[in-house]
C-alpha positions as CSV (number, residue, x, y, z in Angstrom):
1,M,0.0,0.0,0.2
2,E,2.7,2.3,1.1
3,R,4.7,1.6,-2.2
4,G,1.9,2.2,-4.3
5,M,1.4,6.0,-2.7
6,G,5.0,6.7,-3.4
7,W,6.4,9.0,-6.2
8,S,7.9,6.8,-9.1
9,P,10.4,8.2,-11.3
10,G,7.6,8.2,-14.1
11,R,5.2,10.6,-12.0
12,W,8.2,12.8,-11.1
13,A,9.1,13.2,-14.7
14,R,5.1,13.7,-15.5
15,W,5.0,16.1,-12.7
16,L,8.2,18.1,-14.1
17,L,6.9,17.8,-17.6
18,G,3.7,19.7,-16.8
19,G,5.6,22.4,-14.7
20,V,8.1,22.9,-17.7
21,V,4.6,22.9,-19.9
22,L,3.1,25.7,-17.8
23,A,5.9,27.8,-17.2
24,A,6.6,28.3,-21.4
25,V,2.7,28.9,-21.8
26,T,2.7,31.5,-18.9
27,L,5.7,33.1,-20.5
28,Q,4.5,32.9,-23.8
29,V,0.9,34.6,-22.1
30,L,3.1,37.4,-20.5
31,A,5.5,38.1,-23.5
32,Y,2.0,38.3,-25.7
33,R,0.9,40.9,-23.3
34,H,4.1,43.0,-23.2
35,A,4.3,43.2,-26.9
36,T,1.0,44.1,-27.2
37,A,1.9,47.1,-24.6
38,M,4.8,48.0,-26.3
39,V,3.6,48.5,-29.9
40,R,0.1,49.8,-29.0
41,F,-0.8,53.2,-27.4
42,S,-3.5,53.6,-24.5
43,P,-4.9,57.2,-24.4
44,G,-4.9,58.6,-20.9
45,A,-2.3,55.7,-19.9
46,R,0.2,56.6,-17.4
47,R,3.5,56.5,-18.7
48,V,6.2,54.1,-16.9
49,G,9.6,55.8,-16.4
50,P,12.9,54.7,-18.0
51,P,13.5,51.0,-17.0
52,E,17.2,52.1,-15.8
53,S,15.2,54.5,-13.2
54,L,12.4,51.7,-12.0
55,G,12.7,50.7,-8.4
56,L,12.3,46.8,-7.7
57,T,8.7,47.1,-6.9
58,E,7.9,49.0,-10.2
59,K,10.2,46.5,-12.2
60,L,7.6,43.7,-10.7
61,S,4.8,45.8,-11.4
62,V,5.6,46.2,-15.2
63,L,6.9,42.1,-15.2
64,V,3.3,41.2,-14.2
65,S,1.2,43.8,-15.8
66,G,3.1,45.0,-18.6
67,V,4.3,48.4,-19.5
68,T,1.4,51.2,-20.7
69,L,2.4,53.5,-23.5
70,P,0.2,56.8,-23.4
71,R,-0.6,58.1,-27.2
72,P,2.4,60.9,-27.5
73,V,0.8,64.3,-27.8
74,N,2.4,67.6,-29.1
75,T,2.3,70.0,-26.1
76,R,3.5,72.8,-28.2
77,D,4.3,73.6,-31.6
78,P,7.0,75.9,-33.4
79,S,5.2,79.0,-32.6
80,S,6.5,78.5,-28.9
81,L,10.4,79.3,-30.3
82,N,8.6,82.2,-32.5
83,L,9.1,79.9,-35.7
84,P,6.5,80.5,-38.5
85,F,4.9,77.5,-39.6
86,E,1.8,75.7,-41.4
87,T,0.3,72.4,-40.8
88,R,-0.2,69.9,-43.7
89,T,-1.1,66.3,-43.8
90,V,0.5,63.6,-46.0
91,V,-1.1,60.5,-46.7
92,A,1.1,57.5,-46.7
93,K,0.8,54.2,-48.7
94,D,-1.7,52.4,-46.5
95,G,-3.7,55.5,-46.1
96,T,-2.6,56.4,-42.7
97,P,-2.9,60.4,-42.4
98,L,0.6,61.9,-41.2
99,E,0.7,65.6,-39.8
100,V,3.5,67.8,-40.9
101,W,4.7,71.0,-39.7
102,Q,6.3,72.8,-42.4
103,V,8.7,75.7,-40.9
104,P,9.8,78.2,-43.5
105,I,12.8,80.2,-43.6
106,S,10.8,83.6,-43.0
107,A,7.1,83.8,-42.4
108,G,5.2,83.5,-45.8
109,S,8.5,82.2,-47.9
110,V,7.2,78.6,-48.7
111,D,7.8,78.4,-52.5
112,A,7.7,75.3,-54.4
113,A,10.1,77.2,-57.0
114,T,12.6,77.9,-54.4
115,T,16.0,76.1,-54.3
116,T,16.3,76.2,-50.3
117,P,17.2,72.9,-49.1
118,V,14.6,71.0,-47.1
119,V,15.3,68.8,-44.2
120,V,12.6,66.2,-43.0
121,M,12.9,65.4,-39.4
122,F,11.5,62.1,-38.0
123,H,11.5,61.4,-33.8
124,G,12.1,58.3,-31.8
125,Y,10.0,55.6,-29.8
126,I,7.1,57.1,-27.9
127,S,7.8,60.5,-28.9
128,C,6.1,63.0,-31.5
129,K,7.5,65.9,-33.3
130,A,7.2,68.7,-31.0
131,D,10.3,66.9,-29.0
132,M,12.2,67.9,-32.1
133,L,11.6,71.5,-31.7
134,P,15.3,72.3,-30.6
135,I,16.9,70.7,-33.7
136,A,14.7,72.1,-35.8
137,A,15.7,75.2,-34.6
138,E,19.4,74.6,-35.6
139,F,18.6,73.1,-38.8
140,R,16.6,76.4,-39.9
141,G,19.4,78.4,-38.1
142,M,21.6,76.6,-41.2
143,G,19.4,77.8,-43.8
144,F,17.0,74.9,-44.2
145,E,13.1,74.6,-44.7
146,V,12.0,72.2,-42.0
147,W,9.8,69.5,-42.0
148,M,8.4,68.2,-38.6
149,V,6.8,64.6,-38.9
150,D,4.4,62.8,-36.6
151,F,4.9,58.9,-37.3
152,R,1.8,56.9,-37.4
153,G,0.3,56.5,-34.0
154,S,1.8,59.5,-32.8
155,G,1.0,63.4,-32.4
156,G,-1.8,64.7,-35.1
157,S,-1.1,61.5,-37.4
158,G,-3.5,58.7,-37.4
159,G,-3.2,55.2,-35.9
160,M,-2.7,53.4,-32.5
161,T,0.3,51.4,-32.8
162,T,4.0,51.6,-33.5
163,S,6.1,49.1,-35.6
164,I,9.6,50.6,-34.3
165,G,10.7,51.7,-37.7
166,F,9.3,48.8,-39.9
167,H,5.8,50.4,-41.2
168,E,7.3,53.8,-40.3
169,A,9.7,53.8,-43.4
170,E,6.7,54.3,-45.3
171,D,5.8,57.3,-43.7
172,V,9.3,58.4,-44.4
173,I,8.9,57.7,-48.0
174,A,5.6,59.4,-48.4
175,V,6.7,62.5,-46.7
176,A,10.1,62.7,-48.5
177,Q,8.3,62.2,-51.9
178,E,5.9,64.9,-51.0
179,A,9.0,67.2,-50.0
180,R,10.8,66.5,-53.2
181,A,7.5,67.6,-55.2
182,T,7.8,70.8,-53.7
183,G,10.7,71.7,-56.0
184,P,12.8,69.0,-57.7
185,S,16.0,71.0,-57.7
186,R,15.9,71.5,-54.0
187,P,18.4,69.7,-52.0
188,L,16.9,67.3,-49.4
189,L,18.2,65.8,-45.9
190,L,16.4,63.4,-43.9
191,F,17.0,63.3,-40.1
192,G,16.3,60.3,-38.0
193,S,16.5,59.9,-34.6
194,S,16.8,56.4,-32.8
195,M,13.2,54.6,-34.2
196,G,13.3,57.5,-36.6
197,A,16.8,56.5,-37.6
198,A,15.6,52.8,-38.2
199,A,12.7,54.0,-40.2
200,V,14.9,56.3,-42.3
201,L,17.6,53.8,-43.2
202,R,15.0,51.2,-44.4
203,A,13.5,53.5,-46.5
204,A,16.6,54.1,-47.9
205,S,17.4,50.6,-48.1
206,L,14.3,50.3,-50.5
207,G,15.3,53.1,-53.2
208,R,12.5,55.1,-52.4
209,A,13.6,57.7,-50.0
210,E,14.4,60.6,-52.4
211,A,17.1,62.0,-50.6
212,D,20.4,63.5,-51.2
213,A,22.1,63.0,-47.8
214,L,20.9,61.3,-44.4
215,I,21.7,62.0,-41.2
216,I,20.9,59.5,-38.1
217,E,21.5,59.6,-34.8
218,C,21.8,56.3,-32.3
219,P,19.8,53.8,-34.5
220,F,19.6,50.2,-33.4
221,D,21.3,47.3,-35.1
222,R,18.8,44.8,-34.7
223,L,15.0,44.9,-33.3
224,L,16.3,41.9,-31.1
225,T,19.0,43.6,-29.9
226,T,17.4,46.7,-28.7
227,V,14.6,44.8,-27.1
228,A,17.1,42.3,-25.5
229,N,19.2,45.7,-24.2
230,R,15.8,46.7,-22.6
231,C,15.9,43.6,-20.9
232,T,18.8,43.9,-19.5
233,L,17.8,47.4,-18.2
234,M,15.0,45.8,-16.4
235,E,17.3,43.3,-14.9
236,L,15.6,40.5,-17.0
237,P,17.3,37.4,-18.6
238,R,17.8,38.5,-22.6
239,F,16.6,34.9,-23.5
240,P,13.9,33.9,-24.2
241,I,12.0,37.0,-23.1
242,A,13.4,39.1,-26.2
243,E,13.0,36.4,-28.7
244,S,9.4,36.3,-27.3
245,L,8.6,40.0,-27.4
246,V,10.2,40.3,-31.0
247,F,7.9,37.3,-32.1
248,W,4.6,38.4,-31.0
249,G,5.3,42.0,-31.7
250,G,5.8,41.4,-35.3
251,F,3.3,38.8,-35.5
252,Q,0.3,41.5,-34.1
253,L,1.6,43.9,-36.5
254,G,2.0,41.7,-39.5
255,F,5.9,41.8,-40.1
256,D,8.9,39.5,-39.2
257,G,10.4,41.3,-36.2
258,F,13.7,39.2,-36.6
259,A,14.0,40.7,-40.3
260,H,13.9,44.3,-38.9
261,N,17.5,44.8,-39.0
262,P,19.0,48.2,-39.3
263,E,22.5,47.0,-40.2
264,D,20.9,45.1,-43.1
265,Y,19.3,48.3,-44.4
266,A,22.5,50.3,-44.1
267,A,24.6,47.7,-46.1
268,L,21.8,48.5,-48.9
269,V,21.9,52.9,-48.8
270,R,23.4,54.4,-51.4
271,I,23.0,58.0,-50.2
272,P,25.6,59.7,-48.2
273,T,25.0,59.3,-44.6
274,L,26.1,61.1,-41.5
275,L,25.8,58.4,-38.5
276,L,25.8,60.2,-35.0
277,H,26.3,58.0,-31.6
278,G,26.8,58.6,-28.0
279,G,29.9,56.3,-26.2
280,R,27.7,55.9,-23.1
281,D,24.6,54.9,-24.9
282,T,23.1,52.1,-22.5
283,R,19.8,51.7,-25.1
284,V,22.1,51.4,-28.1
285,R,25.5,49.9,-27.2
286,L,29.0,51.3,-29.2
287,E,29.1,47.9,-30.7
288,E,25.9,48.1,-32.4
289,A,26.2,51.7,-34.1
290,E,29.7,50.4,-35.0
291,R,28.0,47.6,-36.9
292,I,25.8,50.1,-38.9
293,R,29.0,52.4,-39.8
294,D,30.7,49.4,-40.7
295,R,28.0,48.2,-43.5
296,L,27.2,51.7,-44.4
297,G,31.0,51.7,-46.2
298,S,31.9,54.2,-48.1
299,Y,28.7,56.1,-47.8
300,G,28.8,56.5,-44.0
301,T,30.6,59.6,-42.1
302,W,31.2,58.7,-38.4
303,I,31.0,60.7,-35.4
304,L,31.3,59.5,-31.8
305,F,30.3,61.9,-28.9
306,P,32.1,60.0,-26.0
307,E,30.5,61.3,-23.3
308,L,27.2,61.4,-24.1
309,G,24.3,58.8,-24.0
310,H,21.1,58.1,-25.7
311,Q,19.8,61.7,-26.1
312,S,20.1,65.0,-28.4
313,Y,23.3,65.5,-29.4
314,A,22.3,69.2,-30.8
315,Q,21.1,70.0,-27.2
316,A,24.2,68.6,-25.2
317,E,27.0,69.4,-27.4
318,P,25.5,72.1,-29.7
319,V,29.0,73.4,-31.3
320,A,30.2,70.1,-32.0
321,W,27.1,68.8,-33.4
322,R,26.8,72.0,-35.6
323,Q,30.6,71.7,-36.7
324,A,29.8,68.1,-37.7
325,V,26.7,68.8,-39.5
326,R,28.1,71.3,-41.7
327,E,31.3,69.8,-42.6
328,F,29.3,66.7,-43.7
329,L,26.6,68.4,-45.7
330,N,28.5,71.1,-47.5
331,P,29.9,69.2,-50.1
332,H,27.2,66.4,-50.2
333,L,24.0,69.2,-50.5
334,G,26.1,71.4,-52.7
335,A,27.1,68.6,-55.2
336,A,23.3,67.3,-55.4
337,A,22.0,70.8,-55.7
338,Q,24.2,71.6,-58.8
339,T,23.5,68.3,-60.2
340,R,19.6,68.5,-59.8
341,R,20.0,72.2,-61.4
342,S,21.8,70.6,-64.4
343,D,19.5,68.1,-64.9
344,G,16.5,70.2,-65.0
345,Q,18.4,72.5,-67.5
346,S,19.1,69.6,-70.1
347,R,15.5,68.5,-69.9
């Protein structure tokens, strides 16, 4: 009787297998919930602080309930910096309306026939175009007409999701083509920060970016890597959590998250590109940016800000940033303008 009540090796194995299956299912359920929270905005939600700023209790709460992403809202516009602007709407290929602030060189100077260079600016993850106002002012001071774009899901644009740069590449393409249409001879620069940089690289790799030069700041090398880095900041195991989040996030929005890799896009870019990075960036590590630099090859120019992290370099080190941007743009946009004027005359 006692022998029949004991735990045989077979019974132990069944319980162990059941525990493993239960743990695996629980992990995937949590991963699906977390992936949903990472790619879908919730109006009125309270934003969770950066992973590195959370205490143990907050981290446990996020682990169980998931992050919350309030839909990014523009709380100011160019007038807050005394900049004139017009609001226009550009429609992406899939029908998503994108809100753009067009900031001319001076009030009333928007002119389709002008040769004034244009910079189109794209923000990062959980952000919106208002966050780029200080950098927009810098570009305007350099003589650029500035177009500031809300990605899908953010600010004044349509949608409630973010694909962390994948579908946003279509937003880049749509606005770049619209900006080009205002004057085919105008030099066109695309600027992207973090997620915006990833979207710009993807758009350029598809050959539809319509740009003469790119400036990208702190782009991640692979979606899997950047998700894994956030796991590390939360003091969670990178494997298999990062893989699960990337799979379910891509599944929900209809793309392969494991193939969303800016370092692969960089290898296909045939546009002069300035890559800026901070040596103390914990979100995108130095070696990740170096991989993108290497894949850009002769089309890339590399500038490192050794003491900066994942932040605005124009605001943190404005003098060095201006110098790097001017030295890069002078030869590239000047040559592009001359070529376009010559092409126009030959037609």
